C-alpha positions as CSV (number, residue, x, y, z in Angstrom):
1,X,92.4,-15.9,-72.8
2,X,93.7,-15.8,-76.6
3,X,96.5,-17.6,-75.9
4,X,94.3,-20.7,-74.3
5,X,92.2,-20.7,-77.2
6,X,95.3,-21.0,-79.7
7,X,96.7,-24.0,-78.0
8,X,93.5,-25.8,-77.9
9,X,93.3,-25.1,-82.0
10,X,96.7,-26.4,-82.4
11,X,96.2,-29.6,-80.3
12,X,92.9,-30.2,-82.3
13,X,94.8,-29.8,-85.8
14,X,97.5,-32.4,-84.5
15,X,94.8,-35.0,-83.7
16,X,93.2,-34.8,-87.0
17,X,96.8,-35.0,-88.8
18,X,97.5,-38.2,-86.7
19,X,94.2,-39.7,-87.7
20,X,94.5,-39.2,-91.3
21,X,98.2,-40.7,-91.2
22,X,97.0,-43.9,-89.4
23,X,94.4,-44.4,-91.9
24,X,96.3,-44.3,-94.9
25,X,98.9,-46.9,-93.3
26,X,96.1,-49.3,-92.9
27,X,94.6,-49.3,-96.1
28,X,90.9,-50.2,-96.9
29,X,88.6,-51.7,-94.5
30,X,88.1,-55.4,-95.1
31,X,84.6,-56.8,-95.6
32,X,82.7,-58.2,-92.7
33,X,83.9,-61.8,-91.8
34,X,87.2,-61.8,-93.7
35,X,89.9,-63.4,-91.3
36,X,92.6,-60.9,-90.2
37,X,96.2,-62.0,-88.9
38,X,96.7,-60.7,-85.6
39,X,100.5,-59.8,-86.5
40,X,100.0,-57.6,-89.7
41,X,96.4,-56.8,-89.5
42,X,96.4,-57.4,-93.7
43,X,93.4,-59.7,-95.0
44,X,94.3,-63.0,-95.8
45,X,91.9,-65.2,-98.4
46,X,90.7,-68.3,-96.6
47,X,92.9,-70.3,-99.4
48,X,96.3,-68.7,-98.4
49,X,95.7,-69.1,-94.7
50,X,98.4,-71.1,-93.0
51,X,98.1,-72.6,-89.5
52,X,100.2,-70.8,-87.0
53,X,103.3,-72.6,-85.6
54,X,103.5,-73.5,-82.1
55,X,106.4,-73.4,-79.8
56,X,108.1,-77.0,-79.3
57,X,106.9,-79.0,-76.6
58,X,103.5,-77.2,-76.0
59,X,100.4,-78.7,-77.5
60,X,97.3,-76.5,-77.1
61,X,94.4,-79.0,-77.1
62,X,91.7,-78.3,-79.4
63,X,88.8,-76.5,-78.4
64,X,85.6,-78.8,-77.3
65,X,82.1,-78.2,-76.9
66,X,81.0,-78.9,-73.3
67,X,79.0,-81.8,-72.6
68,X,75.2,-81.4,-72.4
69,X,73.5,-83.4,-69.8
70,X,71.3,-86.0,-71.1
71,X,67.5,-86.0,-70.4
72,X,66.3,-89.0,-68.7
73,X,62.8,-90.0,-69.8
74,X,60.2,-92.1,-67.9
75,X,59.9,-95.6,-69.2
76,X,56.7,-97.1,-70.5
77,X,56.0,-100.6,-69.1
78,X,55.1,-103.6,-71.0
79,X,51.5,-104.1,-71.3
80,X,51.8,-107.7,-70.4
81,X,53.9,-106.9,-67.2
82,X,51.2,-104.8,-65.7
83,X,49.3,-106.7,-62.8
84,X,45.8,-107.3,-63.4
85,X,43.1,-106.3,-60.6
86,X,42.1,-109.6,-58.5
87,X,40.1,-112.0,-60.7
88,X,41.1,-110.5,-64.2
89,X,42.4,-112.3,-67.1
90,X,46.2,-111.8,-67.6
91,X,46.2,-109.1,-70.5
92,X,47.5,-110.6,-74.1
93,X,50.8,-109.1,-75.3
94,X,50.6,-106.9,-78.4
95,X,51.7,-108.6,-81.4
96,X,55.4,-107.8,-82.9
97,X,55.0,-105.5,-85.9
98,X,54.5,-106.8,-89.1
99,X,53.1,-110.0,-87.4
100,X,49.7,-111.1,-89.0
101,X,46.7,-110.5,-87.0
102,X,44.9,-113.5,-85.2
103,X,41.4,-113.7,-85.9
104,X,38.6,-115.1,-83.3
105,X,37.8,-118.8,-83.3
106,X,35.3,-119.6,-85.8
107,X,36.1,-116.6,-88.0
108,X,37.9,-116.3,-91.4
109,X,39.0,-113.2,-92.4
110,X,39.9,-114.6,-95.7
111,X,36.3,-114.0,-96.7
112,X,34.0,-116.4,-94.6
113,X,32.5,-114.6,-91.5
114,X,31.4,-117.9,-89.7
115,X,31.5,-121.3,-89.5
116,X,28.5,-123.1,-90.9
117,X,26.0,-124.1,-88.4
118,X,25.2,-127.8,-87.5
119,X,22.3,-129.5,-89.4
120,X,18.9,-129.0,-87.8
121,X,17.3,-132.0,-85.7
122,X,14.4,-133.9,-87.6
123,X,11.4,-132.7,-87.2
124,X,9.0,-134.3,-84.6
125,X,6.0,-135.6,-85.3
126,X,2.7,-133.6,-84.2
127,X,1.1,-137.0,-82.9
128,X,4.0,-137.4,-80.2
129,X,3.4,-133.8,-78.9
130,X,1.7,-134.4,-75.3
131,X,-0.8,-131.5,-74.6
132,X,-0.3,-131.1,-71.0
133,X,-3.1,-129.3,-68.6
134,X,-3.5,-125.6,-68.9
135,X,-3.1,-125.2,-65.0
136,X,-2.0,-128.1,-62.9
137,X,-3.4,-131.5,-62.8
138,X,-5.6,-131.7,-59.6
139,X,-8.4,-129.4,-58.2
140,X,-11.1,-129.2,-55.7
141,X,-13.8,-127.4,-55.7
142,X,-16.4,-125.9,-53.5
143,X,-20.1,-126.0,-54.7
144,X,-23.1,-124.3,-53.5
145,X,-26.6,-125.6,-54.9
146,X,-30.0,-124.8,-55.6
147,X,-32.3,-127.9,-56.3
148,X,-35.6,-127.7,-57.7
149,X,-37.9,-130.7,-59.0
150,X,-38.6,-131.5,-62.8
151,X,-40.6,-134.7,-62.7
152,X,-41.3,-138.2,-61.8
153,X,-42.7,-140.0,-58.9
154,X,-43.3,-138.4,-55.3
155,X,-40.7,-139.1,-53.2
156,X,-37.9,-139.8,-55.6
157,X,-38.3,-136.2,-57.0
158,X,-37.2,-133.1,-55.2
159,X,-40.5,-131.8,-53.6
160,X,-39.2,-128.0,-52.8
161,X,-36.8,-125.7,-54.0
162,X,-33.9,-125.8,-51.4
163,X,-30.3,-124.6,-50.9
164,X,-27.4,-127.2,-50.8
165,X,-23.9,-127.7,-50.6
166,X,-21.0,-129.9,-51.7
167,X,-17.4,-130.3,-52.6
168,X,-15.8,-132.0,-55.6
169,X,-12.0,-133.8,-56.2
170,X,-10.8,-134.4,-59.1
171,X,-7.5,-134.9,-61.7
172,X,-7.1,-133.7,-65.3
173,X,-5.6,-136.5,-67.1
174,X,-4.9,-133.9,-70.2
175,X,-6.2,-130.4,-71.0
176,X,-9.4,-132.3,-72.4
177,X,-10.2,-135.0,-70.2
178,X,-10.6,-135.0,-66.5
179,X,-11.8,-137.6,-63.5
180,X,-13.6,-136.8,-60.5
181,X,-15.6,-137.7,-57.4
182,X,-18.3,-135.8,-55.0
183,X,-20.1,-135.4,-52.0
184,X,-23.1,-133.0,-51.7
185,X,-26.5,-132.9,-50.1
186,X,-29.8,-130.7,-49.7
187,X,-33.3,-130.8,-48.5
188,X,-35.2,-133.0,-50.6
189,X,-38.8,-132.8,-49.6
190,X,-41.1,-131.7,-46.7
191,X,-43.9,-133.7,-45.3
192,X,-46.7,-132.6,-42.7
193,X,-48.2,-135.7,-40.7
194,X,-51.3,-135.3,-38.4
195,X,-50.9,-137.1,-35.2
196,X,-53.5,-139.7,-34.5
197,X,-56.4,-138.8,-32.6
198,X,-55.6,-135.1,-32.7
199,X,-55.7,-132.3,-35.3
200,X,-52.3,-131.2,-34.5
201,X,-49.8,-131.5,-37.4
202,X,-46.1,-132.0,-37.4
203,X,-43.7,-130.8,-40.2
204,X,-40.9,-133.2,-41.2
205,X,-37.8,-132.6,-43.7
206,X,-36.4,-135.0,-45.7
207,X,-32.8,-134.9,-46.7
208,X,-31.1,-136.3,-49.4
209,X,-27.4,-137.2,-49.8
210,X,-25.3,-137.5,-53.0
211,X,-22.1,-139.5,-53.4
212,X,-20.6,-139.5,-56.7
213,X,-18.5,-142.2,-57.0
214,X,-16.9,-141.0,-60.4
215,X,-17.7,-138.6,-63.0
216,X,-16.1,-137.7,-66.3
217,X,-15.6,-134.5,-67.2
218,X,-14.6,-133.3,-71.0
219,X,-13.0,-129.7,-71.7
220,X,-13.2,-127.7,-74.5
221,X,-9.8,-126.3,-74.6
222,X,-9.5,-122.6,-75.4
223,X,-6.5,-120.1,-75.3
224,X,-8.6,-117.6,-73.2
225,X,-9.6,-117.7,-69.5
226,X,-13.1,-119.6,-70.0
227,X,-13.2,-123.3,-70.6
228,X,-16.6,-125.1,-71.1
229,X,-17.1,-128.6,-70.1
230,X,-19.7,-131.2,-70.1
231,X,-19.7,-134.1,-67.4
232,X,-21.5,-137.3,-66.9
233,X,-21.2,-139.7,-63.8
234,X,-23.1,-141.5,-61.1
235,X,-23.2,-142.8,-57.7
236,X,-25.1,-143.7,-54.7
237,X,-27.8,-141.6,-53.2
238,X,-29.4,-141.9,-49.6
239,X,-32.7,-140.6,-48.8
240,X,-33.6,-139.8,-45.1
241,X,-37.2,-139.3,-44.9
242,X,-40.0,-140.1,-42.5
243,X,-42.8,-142.8,-43.4
244,X,-45.5,-144.3,-41.0
245,X,-45.1,-147.8,-39.7
246,X,-47.4,-150.6,-39.5
247,X,-48.9,-149.1,-36.3
248,X,-49.4,-145.9,-38.1
249,X,-46.3,-144.2,-36.1
250,X,-44.2,-142.2,-38.3
251,X,-40.6,-142.5,-37.8
252,X,-37.4,-141.8,-39.7
253,X,-36.4,-144.0,-42.5
254,X,-33.1,-144.3,-44.4
255,X,-33.5,-145.3,-48.2
256,X,-30.7,-146.0,-50.4
257,X,-30.7,-146.0,-54.5
258,X,-28.9,-145.0,-57.5
259,X,-28.5,-141.5,-59.2
260,X,-27.1,-140.2,-62.3
261,X,-25.3,-136.6,-62.6
262,X,-24.9,-134.9,-65.8
263,X,-23.9,-131.4,-66.3
264,X,-22.9,-128.8,-68.5
265,X,-20.9,-125.8,-67.4
266,X,-17.7,-123.3,-67.6
267,X,-14.9,-122.3,-65.6
268,X,-13.2,-119.1,-65.7
269,X,-9.8,-118.6,-64.5
270,X,-9.0,-115.8,-61.6
271,X,-5.6,-116.4,-61.1
272,X,-3.3,-119.4,-62.0
273,X,-4.8,-121.5,-59.2
274,X,-8.1,-120.3,-59.0
275,X,-11.3,-120.5,-60.8
276,X,-15.1,-119.6,-60.5
277,X,-17.6,-122.1,-62.4
278,X,-21.4,-122.1,-63.2
279,X,-23.0,-125.1,-64.1
280,X,-26.3,-126.7,-64.8
281,X,-26.7,-130.1,-63.4
282,X,-29.4,-132.8,-64.0
283,X,-30.1,-135.5,-61.3
284,X,-32.0,-138.7,-61.7
285,X,-32.9,-140.7,-58.7
286,X,-33.8,-144.4,-58.5
287,X,-35.1,-146.1,-55.4
288,X,-36.2,-149.9,-55.4
289,X,-39.1,-150.4,-52.8
290,X,-39.2,-146.9,-51.0
291,X,-40.6,-147.1,-47.9
292,X,-44.3,-145.6,-48.1
293,X,-44.6,-146.3,-51.8
294,X,-45.0,-150.1,-52.2
295,X,-42.7,-152.7,-54.4
296,X,-40.7,-151.6,-57.8
297,X,-38.7,-148.8,-58.7
298,X,-39.5,-145.2,-57.7
299,X,-37.9,-142.6,-60.2
300,X,-37.7,-139.0,-59.8
301,X,-36.1,-136.0,-61.5
302,X,-34.1,-132.9,-60.5
303,X,-32.3,-130.0,-61.4
304,X,-29.6,-128.1,-59.8
305,X,-27.8,-124.7,-60.4
306,X,-24.2,-124.8,-59.2
307,X,-22.0,-121.9,-58.5
308,X,-18.3,-123.5,-57.6
309,X,-15.0,-122.0,-56.5
310,X,-12.0,-124.2,-57.7
311,X,-8.6,-124.7,-56.2
312,X,-5.9,-126.1,-58.6
313,X,-2.4,-127.6,-58.1
């Protein structure tokens, strides 16, 4: 046991002695990065290093780095080459770098923003401007009347307060003037006749028919829905009445005369083609040699209240 321990100590001493001799032979340790020759192991300065001679007939190629594969990037299409959707205009190509920008027609980027406007047309004289109708030219009016007596001789003047009706047709020459014609009628009067030789009486209604051959209507143009008007005209009057003949028998007789129509009223527009109007109309009736009244003219006066529904086109 003692012998084994002594052997190990001696072996360790020999190892330490050999390591010290090797370190002394090698010299100092060079700094990191200094080139060392493989043959001697000495430090050689970079400027004193010489290339190692190669054996004749053998050429050692210089080391080359492996080529890296090139990356393929997606190509961007030219804007002008893109096919537009159906019906779209072809896109314009981008201008070249450095080229001046083209301005829109009519614009000057040097300072003027717009081209000057053409000169205005000459003003139009006010007298040459035509004033058309407010709602159409033609009209038709359905009329309901209430007729009563005002004065005059019996037979020509109305004898009762009665309802009547009629229709008018007209054409507006302008927004101020209109021409028309109409037809209307109502009960004019009522008489009682006693039969000869008896005490019995019979009642007869006398009817009046007016034909307004022409009337002129003057409108007062207003911006709102109501238009007042005044009208005047005339035509033919036919009186269907009863009168005794030479033998005393009462029979139906038709008498014809003239009549005058004058009215003051207004129209209110319910829609673009419909109006509702009210008017007061004066009637003058004149009959020559009216049956039962002797020779000469028989003149009477009446007044009518009128409600009319107008249709315009």
